[in-house]
Every structure is written in C-alpha cells, then in structure tokens.
C-alpha positions in Angstrom: 6.3 8.4 -4.3 3.4 10.2 -5.9 2.0 8.1 -8.7 -1.1 6.5 -10.2 -0.7 3.5 -7.9 -1.8 5.7 -4.9 -5.5 5.4 -5.5 -6.7 6.2 -2.0 -9.1 9.2 -2.0 -9.4 9.1 -5.8 -12.7 8.7 -7.6 -13.9 8.0 -11.1 -12.9 4.4 -11.2 -16.5 3.0 -10.8 -17.7 0.6 -8.2 -15.7 -2.4 -7.1 -16.9 -5.6 -8.7 -17.0 -8.6 -6.3 -17.2 -12.0 -8.0 -19.0 -14.7 -6.2 -16.8 -17.8 -5.4 -13.8 -16.1 -7.1 -10.8 -18.5 -7.3 -7.5 -17.7 -5.7 -5.9 -17.8 -9.2 -7.8 -17.3 -12.4 -5.1 -18.8 -14.6 -2.1 -21.1 -13.9 0.4 -18.3 -14.6 -0.9 -16.3 -11.7 0.0 -19.1 -9.3 3.4 -19.4 -10.9 3.9 -15.6 -10.4 3.0 -16.0 -6.8 5.6 -18.8 -6.6 8.2 -16.5 -8.1 7.3 -13.9 -5.4 7.8 -16.5 -2.6 11.1 -17.7 -4.2 12.4 -14.2 -4.6 11.5 -13.0 -1.1 12.2 -16.4 0.5 15.8 -16.3 -0.9 16.2 -12.7 0.3 16.6 -11.4 -3.2 14.2 -8.6 -2.4 12.1 -7.4 0.5 8.4 -6.4 0.6 9.2 -2.7 0.4 11.5 -3.1 -2.6 8.7 -5.2 -4.2 6.1 -2.5 -3.7 8.4 0.2 -5.0 9.1 -1.9 -8.1 5.3 -1.9 -8.8 5.2 1.8 -8.3 7.8 2.3 -11.0 5.5 0.9 -13.7 4.5 3.3 -16.4 1.1 4.8 -15.4 -0.8 3.6 -18.5 0.8 0.2 -18.1 -0.2 0.0 -14.4 -3.8 0.9 -15.1 -4.1 -1.6 -17.9 -2.4 -4.4 -16.1 -4.2 -7.1 -14.1 -3.2 -7.7 -10.5 -0.7 -10.4 -11.1 0.6 -8.8 -14.2 1.8 -6.0 -11.9 3.4 -8.6 -9.7 5.2 -10.2 -12.6 6.5 -6.9 -13.9 7.8 -6.0 -10.5 9.5 -9.4 -9.9 11.1 -9.4 -13.3 12.5 -5.9 -12.8 13.9 -6.9 -9.4 15.5 -10.1 -10.6 17.3 -8.1 -13.3 18.4 -5.3 -10.9 19.6 -7.9 -8.3 21.7 -9.7 -10.9 19.7 -13.0 -10.8 18.7 -12.7 -14.5 19.5 -10.4 -17.3 17.1 -9.0 -19.9 18.8 -10.8 -22.8 18.5 -14.1 -21.0 14.8 -13.5 -20.4 14.1 -12.5 -24.0 16.0 -15.6 -25.3 14.1 -17.9 -23.0 10.7 -16.4 -23.9 11.6 -16.7 -27.6 12.5 -20.4 -27.1 9.3 -21.1 -25.3 7.1 -19.4 -27.9 8.8 -21.3 -30.7 8.5 -24.6 -28.9 12.2 -25.1 -28.6 12.1 -25.1 -24.8 9.7 -26.3 -22.1 9.1 -25.3 -18.5 11.3 -27.5 -16.2 9.6 -29.4 -13.5 11.0 -29.5 -10.0 9.6 -31.2 -6.9 11.3 -30.3 -3.6 8.6 -30.0 -1.0 11.0 -29.5 2.0 12.2 -26.3 0.4 8.9 -24.6 0.9 9.3 -24.3 4.7 12.7 -22.6 4.3 11.2 -20.2 1.7 8.3 -19.2 4.0 10.8 -18.5 6.7 12.5 -16.0 4.4 9.2 -14.5 3.5 8.4 -14.0 7.2 11.7 -12.4 7.8 11.1 -10.0 5.0 7.8 -8.9 6.5 9.2 -8.7 10.0 9.3 -5.0 10.8 9.5 -4.7 14.6 12.7 -2.9 15.8 14.2 -1.8 19.1 12.2 0.7 21.1 12.5 4.4 20.3 10.9 7.0 22.5 7.9 8.4 20.6 7.5 12.1 20.1 3.7 12.0 20.3 1.3 10.4 22.8 -2.2 9.1 22.7 -4.6 12.0 22.4 -2.2 14.4 20.7 -3.4 16.3 17.8 -1.1 16.0 14.8 -1.0 17.0 11.1 0.3 14.9 8.3 3.2 16.6 6.6 2.7 17.6 3.0 5.6 15.5 1.7 6.2 14.5 -2.0 9.1 12.0 -1.9 10.6 10.8 -5.2 11.0 7.3 -3.9 8.8 4.9 -1.9 6.5 6.0 0.9 3.6 4.5 2.9 2.1 7.9 3.6 -1.1 8.0 1.5 -1.4 11.1 -0.6 -5.0 11.8 0.4 -4.2 12.3 4.1 -1.3 14.8 3.6 -2.0 18.1 5.3 -5.0 16.6 7.2 -5.2 16.9 11.0 -6.1 14.0 13.2 -5.7 12.6 16.7 -3.3 9.9 17.9 -5.4 7.0 18.8 -2.6 4.6 19.8 1.2 4.3 19.8 2.1 1.1 18.1 5.8 0.8 18.8 8.9 1.1 16.6 9.0 -0.4 13.1 11.3 -0.3 10.1 10.6 2.7 7.9 9.4 1.4 4.4 10.7 4.6 2.8 14.2 3.5 3.9 14.0 -0.2 3.4 12.7 0.1 -0.2 16.1 1.7 -1.0 18.4 -0.6 0.9 18.2 1.1 4.4 17.0 -0.1 7.7 15.9 3.1 9.5 13.2 2.7 12.0 10.7 5.0 13.7 7.7 5.0 16.1 4.4 4.2 14.4 1.0 5.8 15.3 -2.6 4.9 14.7 -4.1 8.3 13.8 -7.9 8.9 13.8 -9.2 11.3 11.1 -12.7 12.7 11.0 -14.4 11.9 7.6 -15.1 15.6 6.9 -11.3 16.4 7.4 -10.5 14.0 4.6 -13.5 14.1 2.3 -15.2 17.4 3.1 -19.0 17.6 2.7 -19.0 14.2 0.9 -18.3 12.4 4.1 -21.1 10.6 5.9 -22.1 11.9 9.4 -20.0 10.3 12.1 -17.5 8.8 9.6 -13.9 8.5 10.6 -10.8 6.7 9.3 -7.8 5.2 11.2 -4.4 5.1 9.5 -1.1 3.8 10.6 1.6 6.5 10.1 5.3 6.7 10.8 6.6 9.5 12.9 8.4 11.4 10.1 5.1 11.7 8.3 3.7 13.8 11.2 4.1 17.2 12.7 2.5 19.1 15.6 -0.4 21.4 14.8 -0.5 25.1 15.6 -3.0 24.5 18.4 -1.2 21.5 19.8 
C-alpha cells in the first residue's frame, strides 16, 4: 500500500543516529514484545506478510511517533484480535487489572517449546515455491509498473516508473501482496539494477546504482525492449 511507512527515497528525516554498543532491547517490554512475535508466528497465528501489513495499517501520526517495538506491539495486538486469539475487552480488562495491582504477569518456564516455535517462525519466512518460467531474462531492460495497491506490497514507491536492467533471476517465491491477505500466489523474482540517476536524478553520486528484488507482476517491458 502507499503509506508513511514506505520511507525509501524520502528525505527530511535527518541523519540516522547510530548508538555505540546499543543493546538488543532497551527495555524489558521490548524483549517481551519480541517473544509475542515468536509465539504468534511460531503458532501459525499470523505470517510475516500479515505482520508487516498490520504495521502498515497504523495511523500515520501514530506510526511516526512510535518507537520500533511499539509498532511491533500494535501490529501483534491487532492480529491477535483479528485472528480471534484475544478480544479488545479482554485486553482492556487485563491492562486495567495490571495497572491497579490486581493482577500480575504470570511466569512460565518451558524451554523445550522454543525449538517448536522457531520451526513455526522458519516456516512463516519460507517463501520458495515450485518453479515458474520467468518472463524476463538476465540483461533485459524493464520498467517498474506505476502501481498503487490498497493492500500490502513489497514494491517500493520510489522505484515505480523507473527503468532498470535484470541483473539476476532469483527463482519463484510466494507473492507478499497475496500472502498478506490470506493467499499463496507465487511469481518469479528478479534482482533489478537501477542507475542512481534514474532514481534520484542529479542528486545521485557518479557511478551510483541500486539493486532491488522485485516480483514479476511489479515489472513490464520498456518501449525499447
């Protein structure tokens, strides 16, 4: 979808701050959020593309103000409700009880469960599918279609309408645009090389180029192909 989360090619956000010796989790709740992610995906409650799409459905102002794991927590809570694991009233009641001191976070130790959960996570990320004959070959010149889907897509907004050259044919993989909405459509994937000037105009550095992995339905032939 087109949304504020698609920050590629945008400017005005300032430089990226890199903290020295930054911890994996800044606060304990971030680690708990990651554990919820593993539990949800490991139990096949949601897949990676549904998770990404849930983040994309955040209100733009909320998305920009939220920290990294706040976005994760919002997405996971939404999916748990949509999948029937929890309901909003149950979450509100539990939060009220925790805030008032009438409830505590239960402790559970089941280390053998972790391996099973990670198998489920790996299955969710698995995207290789049976071979489909690709429409493009290495060296073909292609153009990224100017698409504006209402749902999830992995086609970056800043490359749409740009022309590039197929650098490699990767094989056939599940289409995220489909799997985010319950489907399992698959397409060939290509590594496409774009000259910097094609994407960024005169602001590009000399000799700059960008490689992007793109599904076949994102691409079309150019007039001079």
